[in-house]
C-alpha positions as CSV (number, residue, x, y, z in Angstrom):
1,M,-10.5,30.8,13.3
2,N,-10.9,33.7,15.4
3,R,-13.3,32.2,18.1
4,E,-13.2,35.4,20.3
5,I,-15.8,37.0,17.7
6,Q,-18.8,35.9,17.8
7,A,-21.1,37.7,15.2
8,V,-24.7,37.6,15.7
9,G,-27.5,38.6,13.9
10,L,-31.3,38.7,14.7
11,D,-33.9,39.7,12.4
12,I,-37.3,40.2,14.5
13,G,-40.0,40.2,11.8
14,T,-43.7,40.2,12.2
15,S,-44.0,36.5,11.0
16,K,-40.9,34.7,12.2
17,V,-37.7,35.7,14.4
18,R,-34.3,34.4,13.1
19,C,-31.1,34.1,14.5
20,V,-27.6,33.5,12.7
21,I,-24.4,33.1,14.6
22,G,-21.2,33.2,12.9
23,E,-17.4,33.2,13.7
24,V,-14.5,34.4,11.6
25,A,-12.8,32.3,9.1
26,D,-8.9,31.8,8.5
27,S,-10.0,33.0,4.7
28,G,-11.8,36.1,6.1
29,V,-15.5,34.8,5.4
30,M,-18.1,34.4,8.6
31,N,-18.6,30.5,8.8
32,I,-22.0,30.2,9.8
33,V,-22.2,27.9,13.2
34,G,-25.4,28.4,14.3
35,V,-29.2,29.0,13.0
36,G,-32.6,29.4,14.8
37,C,-35.7,30.2,13.8
38,A,-39.1,31.0,15.7
39,E,-42.8,31.9,15.2
40,S,-43.3,35.6,15.8
41,R,-45.8,36.8,18.4
42,G,-46.6,40.2,19.7
43,L,-45.9,42.4,16.4
44,R,-47.9,44.3,13.9
45,R,-46.4,46.0,11.0
46,G,-43.0,45.9,12.5
47,I,-44.2,47.7,15.7
48,V,-44.0,45.8,19.2
49,T,-47.9,45.0,20.5
50,T,-46.9,42.9,23.3
51,T,-43.4,42.8,24.8
52,D,-43.2,40.0,26.4
53,A,-44.4,37.8,23.4
54,V,-42.0,39.5,21.5
55,A,-38.8,38.6,24.0
56,E,-40.5,34.8,24.2
57,S,-39.9,34.5,20.4
58,I,-36.7,35.8,20.5
59,R,-35.7,33.5,23.4
60,K,-36.8,30.4,21.3
61,A,-35.0,31.5,18.2
62,V,-31.8,32.5,20.2
63,E,-31.7,29.3,22.3
64,E,-32.2,27.0,19.0
65,A,-29.1,28.8,17.4
66,E,-27.0,28.3,20.8
67,R,-28.1,24.7,20.7
68,V,-26.9,24.5,16.7
69,S,-23.6,26.4,17.8
70,G,-22.8,24.5,21.3
71,L,-21.9,28.7,22.1
72,E,-23.6,31.1,24.4
73,I,-24.4,34.5,23.3
74,G,-25.0,37.9,25.2
75,A,-25.3,40.4,22.5
76,A,-26.8,40.8,18.8
77,T,-27.3,43.1,16.0
78,V,-30.7,43.8,15.2
79,N,-32.8,44.8,12.5
80,L,-34.6,48.0,12.4
81,S,-37.9,48.1,10.7
82,G,-41.4,49.7,10.7
83,E,-43.5,51.1,8.4
84,H,-42.8,54.5,10.1
85,L,-39.2,54.6,8.7
86,R,-38.5,57.6,6.4
87,G,-35.6,58.3,4.1
88,E,-34.4,61.7,3.0
89,N,-31.5,62.9,0.9
90,K,-29.6,66.1,2.5
91,S,-27.1,68.0,2.4
92,G,-24.6,70.4,3.9
93,V,-21.6,72.6,3.5
94,V,-18.8,74.0,5.8
95,A,-15.7,76.0,5.4
96,V,-12.5,74.1,6.0
97,A,-10.7,74.8,8.8
98,G,-7.9,72.4,9.0
99,A,-4.4,73.5,9.0
100,G,-3.2,73.8,5.4
101,R,-6.6,74.0,4.0
102,E,-6.0,69.7,4.6
103,I,-9.8,68.3,5.5
104,S,-9.2,66.9,9.1
105,N,-12.1,64.4,10.8
106,E,-13.6,67.6,12.7
107,D,-14.3,69.0,9.3
108,V,-15.7,66.2,8.0
109,E,-18.0,65.4,11.3
110,R,-19.4,69.3,10.7
111,A,-20.2,69.0,7.1
112,V,-22.2,65.4,8.5
113,E,-24.0,67.2,11.2
114,S,-24.6,70.1,9.3
115,A,-26.3,68.1,6.5
116,S,-28.2,65.8,8.9
117,A,-29.6,69.1,10.8
118,I,-33.3,68.5,9.9
119,Q,-36.4,69.5,11.7
120,L,-38.4,66.4,13.2
121,P,-41.8,65.8,14.2
122,A,-42.1,65.4,18.0
123,G,-41.3,62.1,18.8
124,W,-39.0,61.2,16.0
125,E,-35.3,60.8,16.0
126,I,-32.4,60.2,13.5
127,V,-31.8,56.6,13.4
128,D,-29.2,56.2,10.9
129,R,-27.1,58.3,8.5
130,L,-25.8,56.9,5.2
131,P,-23.1,59.0,3.1
132,Q,-23.7,59.1,-0.6
133,E,-20.8,61.3,-1.3
134,F,-18.4,64.7,-0.7
135,I,-17.8,67.5,-2.7
136,I,-14.7,69.3,-2.5
137,D,-14.4,72.6,-4.0
138,G,-16.8,71.3,-6.4
139,Q,-15.1,68.5,-7.3
140,D,-17.7,65.6,-6.6
141,G,-18.0,61.9,-6.2
142,I,-15.5,61.9,-3.4
143,T,-16.0,59.0,-0.6
144,E,-13.1,59.4,1.7
145,P,-12.2,63.1,1.8
146,I,-10.1,62.9,5.2
147,G,-6.5,63.8,4.2
148,M,-7.5,65.9,1.0
149,R,-7.0,69.7,0.5
150,G,-9.7,72.1,-0.2
151,S,-11.4,75.3,1.2
152,R,-14.7,74.0,1.2
153,L,-16.6,70.7,1.7
154,E,-20.1,69.5,1.1
155,S,-21.3,66.6,2.2
156,R,-24.6,64.8,0.6
157,I,-26.3,61.9,3.1
158,H,-29.3,60.0,3.2
159,V,-31.1,60.4,6.6
160,I,-33.4,57.8,8.0
161,S,-35.3,58.9,10.4
162,S,-38.6,57.1,12.8
163,P,-40.4,57.5,15.7
164,S,-38.5,56.9,19.0
165,A,-40.8,54.7,20.9
166,G,-40.8,52.0,17.8
167,K,-37.1,51.5,18.5
168,Q,-37.2,51.5,22.4
169,N,-39.9,49.4,22.6
170,V,-38.1,46.7,20.4
171,A,-35.0,47.5,22.6
172,K,-36.9,46.8,25.5
173,A,-38.3,43.3,24.4
174,I,-34.6,42.2,23.3
175,Q,-33.4,42.9,27.0
176,R,-36.4,40.8,28.3
177,A,-34.8,38.3,26.4
178,G,-31.5,38.6,28.1
179,L,-29.5,40.0,25.2
180,E,-27.9,43.5,24.7
181,I,-28.2,45.1,21.6
182,E,-24.6,45.6,19.5
183,T,-26.4,48.0,17.2
184,M,-29.5,48.6,15.3
185,M,-29.2,48.3,11.2
186,L,-32.1,49.2,8.9
187,E,-33.7,45.8,7.3
188,P,-33.1,46.2,4.1
189,L,-29.6,47.7,4.4
190,A,-28.7,44.4,6.0
191,A,-30.7,42.4,3.3
192,A,-28.0,43.9,1.0
193,N,-25.3,43.7,3.0
194,S,-25.7,39.7,2.2
195,T,-27.1,39.6,-1.0
196,L,-25.9,42.6,-3.5
197,T,-22.5,42.8,-5.1
198,D,-20.3,46.2,-5.6
199,D,-21.4,46.0,-9.4
200,D,-25.1,45.9,-8.4
201,K,-24.6,49.2,-5.9
202,E,-22.2,51.0,-8.2
203,Y,-24.4,50.7,-11.6
204,G,-27.9,50.9,-9.7
205,C,-30.6,48.6,-8.2
206,A,-33.5,48.2,-6.2
207,L,-33.7,45.9,-3.0
208,V,-37.3,45.0,-2.4
209,N,-37.5,42.9,1.1
210,I,-41.0,41.6,1.2
211,G,-42.1,40.9,5.1
212,A,-45.1,39.3,6.4
213,E,-46.9,42.9,6.6
214,V,-44.0,45.5,5.6
215,T,-42.4,45.8,2.7
216,S,-39.1,47.8,2.4
217,L,-37.6,49.7,-0.6
218,M,-33.9,50.7,-1.4
219,I,-32.4,52.1,-4.1
220,F,-28.7,52.1,-4.9
221,G,-26.5,53.9,-7.3
222,R,-23.1,55.3,-7.2
223,G,-22.0,52.5,-4.5
224,A,-24.6,54.4,-2.0
225,V,-27.8,54.5,-0.8
226,Q,-30.2,56.9,-2.9
227,H,-33.4,56.4,-1.6
228,T,-35.4,54.3,0.9
229,A,-39.3,53.4,1.2
230,V,-41.7,51.4,3.5
231,F,-45.1,50.3,2.3
232,P,-47.7,48.9,4.8
233,F,-48.2,45.6,3.0
234,G,-46.6,42.3,2.7
235,G,-47.3,38.3,1.9
236,M,-49.7,38.3,4.8
237,H,-51.8,40.1,2.3
238,F,-51.7,36.7,-0.4
239,T,-52.5,34.7,2.9
240,K,-55.9,36.8,3.8
241,D,-57.0,36.9,0.1
242,I,-57.0,33.3,0.2
243,A,-58.6,32.7,3.4
244,V,-61.7,35.2,2.2
245,G,-61.7,33.9,-1.3
246,L,-61.8,30.2,-0.3
247,R,-63.4,30.7,3.2
248,V,-60.8,29.1,5.3
249,S,-59.0,29.9,8.0
250,I,-55.3,31.9,8.3
251,P,-53.7,28.8,9.1
252,E,-55.0,26.7,6.1
253,A,-54.8,29.5,3.9
254,T,-51.0,29.9,4.6
255,K,-50.3,26.0,4.0
256,I,-52.4,26.6,0.7
257,K,-50.1,29.5,-0.2
258,H,-47.1,27.6,0.8
259,F,-47.4,24.3,-1.4
260,Y,-49.7,25.5,-3.9
261,G,-49.7,29.1,-4.5
262,C,-48.4,30.7,-7.7
263,V,-49.0,34.2,-8.9
264,A,-48.2,34.1,-12.8
265,G,-50.6,32.2,-14.6
266,F,-48.8,32.0,-17.7
267,L,-46.1,29.8,-16.0
268,M,-48.6,27.2,-15.5
269,D,-49.3,24.1,-18.2
270,E,-52.7,23.3,-18.6
271,D,-52.5,20.2,-16.9
272,E,-51.4,22.3,-13.8
273,R,-54.4,24.5,-14.0
274,Q,-56.9,21.9,-13.6
275,G,-55.2,20.5,-11.0
276,I,-57.4,19.9,-7.9
277,I,-56.6,21.3,-4.0
278,E,-58.4,19.7,-1.4
279,I,-59.7,22.7,1.3
280,T,-61.8,22.4,4.4
281,P,-63.5,25.1,4.4
282,V,-64.0,27.3,8.2
283,G,-66.9,25.4,10.3
284,R,-67.1,22.5,7.6
285,Q,-66.1,19.3,8.2
286,E,-66.1,18.2,4.5
287,T,-63.8,18.8,2.1
288,R,-64.2,20.6,-1.2
289,Q,-62.1,20.5,-4.4
290,L,-60.5,23.8,-6.4
291,S,-58.7,24.0,-9.0
292,K,-54.8,25.7,-9.1
293,E,-56.2,28.1,-11.5
294,I,-58.5,29.5,-9.2
295,L,-56.0,30.0,-6.6
296,C,-53.6,31.4,-9.4
297,D,-56.6,34.0,-9.8
298,I,-57.1,35.1,-6.3
299,M,-53.4,35.5,-6.2
300,Q,-51.8,36.9,-9.1
301,P,-53.6,40.5,-9.1
302,R,-52.4,40.8,-5.4
303,A,-48.8,40.3,-6.6
304,V,-49.5,42.8,-9.3
305,E,-51.2,45.5,-7.3
306,L,-48.2,45.2,-4.6
307,L,-45.2,45.2,-7.0
308,Q,-46.9,48.6,-8.8
309,H,-47.0,50.2,-5.6
310,I,-43.2,49.6,-5.2
311,A,-42.8,50.5,-9.0
312,Q,-44.5,53.6,-8.8
313,E,-42.0,54.9,-6.3
314,V,-39.1,54.1,-8.0
315,F,-40.4,55.5,-10.9
316,S,-41.3,59.0,-9.3
317,I,-37.6,59.4,-8.5
318,R,-36.3,58.5,-11.7
319,G,-34.3,55.6,-10.1
320,Q,-31.6,54.1,-12.2
321,I,-31.6,50.4,-11.9
322,S,-29.4,49.3,-14.5
323,S,-28.5,46.0,-12.3
324,G,-32.0,45.3,-11.9
325,V,-34.3,44.4,-9.0
326,V,-33.4,42.1,-6.4
327,L,-36.1,40.5,-3.8
328,T,-35.6,39.4,-0.8
329,G,-38.1,38.3,2.3
330,G,-40.4,35.7,2.7
331,G,-42.9,37.0,0.6
332,S,-40.9,36.8,-2.3
333,L,-41.1,33.1,-2.4
334,N,-44.4,33.2,-3.7
335,R,-43.9,31.3,-7.5
336,G,-43.9,33.8,-10.0
337,M,-43.3,36.8,-8.6
338,V,-39.8,37.4,-10.1
339,E,-41.4,37.1,-13.4
340,I,-44.2,39.4,-12.3
341,A,-41.7,41.9,-11.1
342,E,-39.7,41.8,-14.2
343,Q,-42.9,42.7,-16.2
344,V,-43.9,45.7,-13.8
345,F,-40.6,47.2,-13.3
346,D,-39.5,46.3,-16.7
347,A,-36.1,45.6,-15.5
348,P,-34.1,42.5,-14.6
349,T,-35.0,40.8,-11.6
350,R,-33.9,37.8,-9.6
351,L,-34.3,36.4,-5.9
352,G,-31.8,37.6,-3.3
353,F,-30.0,34.8,-2.0
354,L,-26.8,34.7,0.0
355,E,-23.2,36.0,-1.7
356,G,-21.2,32.6,-1.2
357,K,-17.8,34.8,-1.0
358,H,-18.8,36.3,2.0
359,F,-20.3,33.0,4.0
360,G,-19.3,29.6,5.0
361,G,-20.3,27.0,7.5
362,L,-23.8,26.5,7.4
363,L,-24.4,28.3,4.4
364,D,-27.0,25.6,2.8
365,E,-29.2,26.0,6.1
366,V,-29.7,29.5,5.3
367,Q,-29.3,29.7,1.3
368,N,-32.8,31.5,0.9
369,P,-33.8,35.2,0.5
370,E,-36.0,34.6,3.8
371,W,-32.6,34.6,5.9
372,A,-30.9,37.8,4.1
373,V,-31.8,39.7,6.9
374,A,-30.3,37.6,9.8
375,A,-27.3,37.0,7.7
376,G,-26.4,40.4,6.7
377,L,-27.1,41.5,10.4
378,A,-24.3,38.6,11.5
379,L,-21.9,39.9,8.4
380,A,-22.0,43.5,9.5
381,S,-21.7,42.4,13.3
382,M,-18.4,40.5,12.4
383,R,-17.1,43.4,10.1
384,S,-17.6,45.8,13.2
385,Q,-15.9,43.7,15.6
386,I,-12.9,42.9,13.2
387,R,-12.2,46.5,13.2
388,G,-12.7,46.8,16.9
389,H,-10.1,44.5,17.7
390,S,-7.8,45.7,15.0
391,A,-8.2,49.1,16.3
392,G,-7.3,48.1,20.2
393,G,-10.8,50.1,20.6
394,R,-12.2,53.7,19.7
395,S,-10.5,56.5,20.8
396,A,-12.0,60.1,20.2
397,T,-10.2,60.6,17.3
398,R,-11.1,57.5,15.2
399,V,-14.9,58.1,15.5
400,V,-15.1,59.5,12.1
401,A,-12.7,57.2,10.5
402,G,-14.3,54.4,11.9
403,W,-17.8,55.9,10.6
404,F,-16.3,55.9,7.3
405,E,-14.8,52.4,7.7
406,N,-18.6,51.2,8.3
407,F,-19.5,52.6,5.4
408,R,-17.3,51.2,3.5
409,E,-17.8,47.9,4.7
410,K,-21.8,48.2,4.6
411,F,-21.4,48.3,0.8
412,R,-18.8,45.4,0.0
């Protein structure tokens, strides 16, 4: 085991902050050696509202992971989220200038820059560029053009942009917690990193990461990201519906949702429908009884509504999702979400559990869709450090080659 490499994934969510620490095993998988989770404070829909509160939540999660692992960490790969993230498919064309018409790093870099030259609103920036394919003299589907011959190189890139302030405020909170940022990675991309197979990405699938207040959609096809969208809703909508419908507090509604929630009435038999839940309304001392059927009647319409919004996005771009839909995030754990999603999307649907071939160690502790992002971030951190060690540092001539390797690793 290479103890020089400490891979750390830090998932800063609106509801929870999760930290995963991993080390490289001799087999090449990432052994999870530390996990930590803390209540999140100071965030709203993925945007920092109180820097000190976010920093304190990060410290608690990191300290717990450090206690479990016995390691002290100084840097982490962090999730990038927020309702304002925007994805666009762009293309750029350049003439090959390399000797003998052989495509060089510089040609590829110029093609990528050409595709990324987009006008952004004031205060916005490009936060990620995900290659889809390259086209050489009309021949498409090429993922590694360096060294090939041709006269015309076209790049197709999925460009992600967001307001600069959101990213900067998250970075400030992380620094106040005493950590450095290795890199920031899109939340759904991190979830895909840990849960999707090569076939999922090649034949087409939709990854839906349902957080507390933000849901992100990422559609894959031909081994690359084809579409990204973010929606300003999540699992908290169920909690608020229960609180309003039953006149209970938010903490009480959260417990009811967790222990008794079901969004698919057809999964309940008659005995369960008539099963009784005791609740305590706000401002009352006495309890009252409620049937589980009524609770389901509150939750099911909201589940259908939220999933229909996402499905409309998929249908609007005519996305091919032959491998179906994968649900991750805490909001995916409501009983019946998979079954309702199958009906809404008219596609096979499953929960996104961590791919066992990539992980070892404390895998059972995090084998849950809630941990998909944190584990994916740690896996990306490990792979990046392995490349850095094998390369002996990144020289200027290796920048583009390393960039391609990053791209390939993201989708393995």
